[in-house]
N, C-alpha and C positions, 0 to 999 in steps of 0.2 A: 091471768089477772081478771077479776070480775069488774066489767065495765059499769055495772049498776051501782057500785059503791060510791056513796057521796063523800068526796075527798075533802070538802070544806070541814075544818075541824070544829068540834063543839067546845065552847068555853065552859069550863067547870071549876069548882073550888073544892078543896079537901080541908076539912077542919082538923087542925093539929093542936088540940087543947094543951098538951104539954109544952108547946112551943109558943103559945100566946096569940095565935091567930090562924088565918087560913092561907093555904098555898093555892094560888091559881094555876091552872094548867089547861092546855089545849089537847083534845082527844082526837087523834087522827086514826081513821080506820074503823072497821066494823065493831060496834059496841058489844056484840055477842062473842067476839073473839078474845081470848086471853091476851093480856098485854105482852108485847114482845120487847119493847124498848122504852126506857125512860131517858129523855134527852134534856140536858141542862145547858144554858146559854152562857155567853161571856159577860164579864163585868160591864155594866152600863146598858146592856141590851135587854131582850125579853124573848119569850117563847115565840111570839108571832114573827119576829125578825127572820126566823128560819122556815116560814110557811112554804115558800116556793121550793125549798129543798125537800121538806118532809112530806108535803101534800101528795106528790106523785107516787109515794110509796104506800098510800092508804089502801090500795087494792091488794097489797101483798102482805101487809103486817099491820099491827096496831101499835101506835107510838103515843106516849104521853109526854108532851113537852111542857116543862114546868117554868114558872116565874120564880126565880130565887128571891130570897128575903131582900126587900128594898127595891124590887124591880116589878115592872108590869102591874098586874092587878092583885098581887099577893098583899095580904094585910098583916104579915108578921112584923113584930116590933123592929124599929131601926134606931137604936141608940148608939151614937158614934162614940161618946166618951166611955172609956173603960171596956170597950167591946172585946170579945174573945178572939175575933178574927175569923178565918175561913172554917174553923171547926164548927162555927154556928151553922154554916151552910151544909156541912157534912151531917150534923145532927138533924137538921130540917129534912134533908133528903132521906135519911134513915127513917124518920118519923113518917114521911110520906109513903115509903115502901111498906111500913108496918100497917098504915091505915088503909091502904087500897089493895095490896097484893098479897096473895097466898102462895106464890111460886117464884122461883128465881127468874130474873130477867136480865137482858142486856142493858147496861148503863152506858150512855154515850154523852159526849159533851164537848164544847168548844171553849178553849182558854180556861177561865176560872171554872166553868161548868165541867170541863174535863178533869181538872184537879179535884173538884168536889166529888165527882164520880169515883175517882181513884181512892179518895179518903173513905168514902162510904163502903167501897168494896173491901177495904182493909178492916173497917169496923164491923161489918156484917158479911163475912165471906159466903155464908150459906144463901144469902139473898141475891147474889150476883153470879150469873153464869158466864158472862164475858164483858170486857170493856172495849169500846171503840172511841178513841180519844183524838181530838183534832187540835193540834198545837196547844196541848195543856201547859199550864204554868208550872214548870219544874225548875226550881232555882238550885244553883250549886250549893253545896253544904257551906262553903265559906260565906256566901251571901246571907244564908239563913242565920249564920252565927253573928252577923253584924246588922241587926235590924235597923240601926240608925241610918245605914246607907240606903236601905229600902225606903225608909220614911222620907228621904231627900230625893227620891226618884223624880225625874221630870214628868212622869205620868201623873204624879200626885198634883203638881201645880197645873198641869194641863187640864185635869178634871175640875179643879177648883175654878179655873177660868172659863169653863163652859157656859155658854148662854143658856139660862134655865127656862126662859119664857119667850113665847112668840104670840103674835096676835091670833094665830089660827094654826091648825095642823098643816093646811096647804102652804102656809108661809114657812113653816119649819122644813117641809119637804123641799121647797125651792131653795132655802138657805143651805141645805146639806148637799144637794145634787151636784156631783162632780167635784166636790171639795174634800180636802183632808182625808180622814179615814174612809169616807164614802166614795172615793174616786173609783174604786173597783167594783162597786155595788150596782146592781140593776135598779131601774126606777121602782120596780115592784118591791124589791127588798127594802129600799129606803122608805117607801110608803107604809110597808108593814111595820117597820121599826117605829115610825112616828105614830101610827095608829094605836099601838099598844104602849108606847113609851111616853106618852103625854096624857095629862089629865086636865079637864076643863077647870077653870077657876071662876070665882063668883063674878068677875067682870067680863066673862066671855072669852078671855084669852086661854092659852094652854101652857102648862108647866111640866117639866120633866118628872116622870114617876120615880125614876132613880135620881135623887137629888145630887148635885155636884159634891156635896159633903159626903154622902154615902158612897158614891163612886170612888172618891179620893180615899176614903177610909179602907176600901177594899184593896186599893193599891198600896196603902201604907201599913195595914195591919194584917199580917199573914198568920203567924203562930201555928204552923203546921209543918210536918216533916214528910215530904213526898217519898223520900228514900226509905223510910220505915214503912210507908204504905205499900211500896213495891214488895217489900219483904213479907208483910203480913197478909197481903191479898193472896188468893189462891187460884183465881180464874185466869184464862188466857187474856192478854192485854195487847191490843193492836193500836199503835199510835201512828197517825199521819202528821208529820212535822213540816212546818213551813221552810222553804229554802232561804228566805230573806227575813231578817229581823224576827227569828223564831223566839218564842218564850219557853220552848222545850229544850232546856240547856243541859243535855245529858252527855255532851261530847266528853269522851274519855271514860265514861262510866257504862257504856252500852254492854260490855261483857259482864260487868258486875251485876246488872239488873236483868240480864237475859234469862236467867233461871232455866237453862236447858231449852230455850226456845219459847218459853211461856210468854215472854215480853218481846214483841217485835216492833221495831221502829223503822218507818219508811219516810224519807224526805220526798215531798212532792215538788217537782221542778216548777219554777216560775211562779211560786206562791209566796205571799206575805202572811202575816199573822191572821189575815182575813181569809184564810184558805177555804172555809166553807162557802163564802160568797163568790170566790174566784173559781173554784172547782167543785160545784155542787154535785157533779156526777161522781166525784171521788167519794164524797160523803155518802151518797146513795148506795154505791157499790159496797162500801165498807159496812154499812148497816145491813145490807142484804147478806153479806158474807157472815156477819156476826150472828144474825138470826138463824141462818141455815146451817151453821157449823155445829 
């Protein structure tokens, strides 16, 4: 490992003209090195949320961690009414790969970001050499066939009730520390989430970059088929699934999607859906394995 590498990521933007705006991303690792991994975050989060997990790898590989549509510093349009669903994120990710890269890479992601990576790998198999997914959202076929049940999910109402504004970023950090979804996060992870997850307002306060309406629409509007994506992708797929309250609902279908060992699913003991925050070493090793395989 090169101790001289500056592990603090550079903030960059990629213009995606066909998608209506720019995608923000953090660039970890040597700028002269070809990109190894493109990492996508969970719904409501942002790329910087995962800084303490990805930054230690900057001496070994180059990682681009993106802000998905409606999150962080990306400027892609966010129209809730009539939206297409998660296929929007899939198309954004494919456009990002087209704009910046000329070689196949590892796609990695957490939750919605993992599913987005899977969908992109199915859409453009030649661009993806491997997938490393952390509790991706894989819904049973029967749930996908009843979208009205998804629309009534408690996650939707929870997102809509989220407090959108605080007097300052330190006030937001204080409000989140040790509470709710953030109970298993380190203080640095919470601070990173807040730093990139809030924007200043004209009155000096801060407000969520990912609005409650947009976060709720991601829970409400899916419109994708992960099962078809498993079939249409061609690369090896390694999934680390949470032990408790997992969103990777593949029980009973593992043999169906295994495809001769191409798809491997491992449950990580003692983890919730926030697996990357609770077991960052698991994420780091999974990315090392994906890059060196």
